[in-house]
C-alpha positions in Angstrom: -28.8 0.8 -32.3 -30.1 1.2 -28.7 -29.0 4.2 -26.8 -28.5 2.7 -23.3 -27.6 6.1 -21.7 -31.2 7.2 -21.6 -32.2 4.0 -19.8 -29.4 3.9 -17.2 -29.3 6.6 -14.7 -26.2 6.5 -12.6 -26.1 8.9 -9.7 -22.8 9.2 -8.1 -23.1 9.7 -4.4 -21.7 13.1 -3.3 -19.8 12.9 -0.1 -18.3 15.5 2.2 -14.7 15.7 3.0 -15.4 14.4 6.4 -17.3 11.3 5.0 -14.5 10.6 2.6 -11.9 11.0 5.4 -13.8 8.6 7.6 -13.9 6.0 4.8 -10.2 6.4 4.1 -9.3 6.2 7.8 -11.2 2.9 8.2 -9.6 1.5 5.0 -6.2 2.6 6.2 -6.8 0.9 9.6 -7.9 -2.3 7.8 -4.9 -2.2 5.5 -2.6 -1.8 8.5 -4.0 -5.0 10.1 -3.7 -6.9 6.9 -0.1 -5.7 6.3 0.8 -6.7 9.9 -0.7 -10.1 9.3 1.4 -10.4 6.1 4.6 -9.3 7.9 4.1 -11.7 10.8 3.7 -14.5 8.2 7.0 -13.6 6.6 8.7 -13.6 9.9 7.1 -17.0 10.6 8.5 -18.3 7.2 12.0 -17.3 8.2 11.7 -19.2 11.5 10.7 -22.4 9.7 13.0 -22.6 6.7 16.7 -22.1 6.3 18.2 -19.4 3.9 20.1 -20.5 0.8 23.8 -19.7 0.3 22.9 -16.2 -0.9 20.8 -15.5 2.3 17.5 -15.7 0.4 14.5 -17.7 1.6 12.8 -19.5 -1.2 9.2 -20.9 -1.0 7.1 -22.3 -3.8 3.5 -21.8 -5.0 1.2 -23.4 -7.5 -0.8 -21.5 -10.1 -2.9 -22.5 -13.1 -2.9 -26.1 -11.7 0.2 -27.1 -13.6 2.7 -24.3 -13.2 5.1 -23.7 -10.4 6.4 -20.4 -9.1 9.0 -19.4 -6.5 9.0 -16.5 -4.1 12.4 -15.3 -3.1 12.5 -13.4 0.2 15.5 -11.1 0.8 16.3 -9.5 4.1 19.3 -7.4 3.1 17.2 -4.2 2.6 17.9 -0.8 3.9 17.0 -0.3 7.6 16.6 -4.0 8.2 13.7 -4.3 5.8 12.8 -7.1 3.5 11.8 -7.5 -0.1 10.6 -10.3 -2.4 10.1 -11.1 -6.0 8.4 -14.0 -7.7 9.7 -16.1 -10.6 7.8 -18.6 -12.8 9.8 -21.8 -13.1 10.3 -23.1 -16.6 10.4 -26.9 -16.8 12.9 -26.8 -19.7 15.3 -24.1 -18.6 15.3 -24.0 -14.8 16.4 -27.6 -14.1 18.1 -26.9 -10.8 15.2 -24.8 -9.5 12.7 -27.5 -10.5 14.9 -30.1 -8.8 14.9 -28.0 -5.6 11.2 -27.7 -5.8 10.7 -31.5 -6.0 13.2 -32.1 -3.2 11.5 -29.5 -1.0 9.0 -30.4 1.7 5.3 -30.1 0.8 4.9 -27.5 3.6 7.2 -25.2 1.6 4.6 -25.1 -1.1 1.8 -24.6 1.4 3.7 -21.6 2.8 4.1 -20.2 -0.7 0.4 -20.6 -1.4 -0.5 -18.9 1.9 2.0 -16.1 1.1 0.3 -15.4 -2.2 -3.1 -15.4 -0.5 -2.0 -12.9 2.2 -0.2 -10.8 -0.4 -3.4 -10.4 -2.4 -5.3 -9.5 0.7 -3.2 -6.5 1.8 -6.0 -4.1 1.0 -4.0 -1.3 -0.7 -6.6 -0.6 -3.4 -9.5 0.9 -1.3 -7.0 2.9 0.8 -5.3 4.4 -2.2 -8.5 5.1 -4.1 -10.1 6.9 -1.1 -6.9 8.8 -0.4 -6.8 10.0 -4.0 -10.4 11.3 -3.7 -9.7 12.8 -0.3 -6.6 14.6 -1.6 -8.5 16.0 -4.5 -11.3 17.3 -2.3 -8.9 18.9 0.1 -7.0 20.5 -2.7 -10.2 21.9 -4.3 -11.5 23.2 -0.9 -8.3 25.1 0.1 -7.8 26.4 -3.4 -11.2 28.0 -3.2 -10.7 29.1 0.4 -7.5 31.0 -0.4 -8.9 32.5 -3.6 -11.8 33.8 -1.6 -9.3 35.4 0.9 -7.3 36.8 -2.0 -4.0 35.8 -0.4 -1.2 33.3 -0.9 -1.3 30.2 1.3 1.6 29.5 3.7 4.0 26.7 2.9 2.2 24.4 5.3 -0.5 24.6 8.0 -2.5 22.5 10.3 -6.2 21.8 9.8 -8.8 19.5 11.4 -10.7 16.9 9.4 -13.3 15.0 11.4 -11.6 14.7 14.8 -8.0 14.5 13.5 -5.4 17.2 13.0 -3.4 17.1 9.8 -0.4 19.0 8.3 -1.3 20.3 4.9 1.7 21.1 2.6 1.4 23.5 -0.3 3.3 23.0 -3.5 3.8 25.9 -6.0 2.0 28.3 -3.6 2.6 31.4 -5.6 1.4 30.3 -9.0 -1.1 27.4 -8.9 -1.1 26.0 -5.4 -1.6 22.3 -4.7 -2.7 21.3 -1.3 -1.9 17.8 0.1 -2.3 16.1 3.4 1.2 15.3 4.7 0.8 13.7 8.1 -1.6 13.4 11.0 -0.4 15.5 13.9 0.2 13.4 16.9 2.9 14.2 19.4 5.8 16.4 18.4 9.1 14.6 17.6 12.1 16.3 19.1 15.5 15.2 17.9 18.2 16.3 20.2 21.0 16.0 17.6 22.9 19.3 16.9 22.9 20.3 13.3 
């Protein structure tokens, strides 16, 4: 049996918090553009087709060359948001849905195929992976920092990473503190509502 470990030398690239932050920030920006493209497409779909009697918008897509699926868009979410789910149409059981598919215009299927393409291209993976690594590095850094100071960390504080200011929140600060980036500090939000 060959021991491949001695032939393969994998060096993981060590990056600083600033480098990881910059990669995450670029991935986040790209994801935002892709999500906006996806949302604009959904708004375009609702301007082209009519909702059914339940208020849902239904478009179709092809997969595996012979199977049909439907995408059901719902706009009755909280805060005016939308949601969707997909269903695989079964030729034997979903007779009414299959009939609706055959009666639908071909452009409805083109919209469904484009929807699936844009949904797959939203770019969450790189953003979430780099965010996880960034959170881990930030956590390790501040844990060592406060251990060196020999003091408990505050509930939250602001720190600078690259050229951005972030709020760092601390969980379980008296036992085993966990540090996490909460939000980027931009302008203060003042709510003039009495409590």
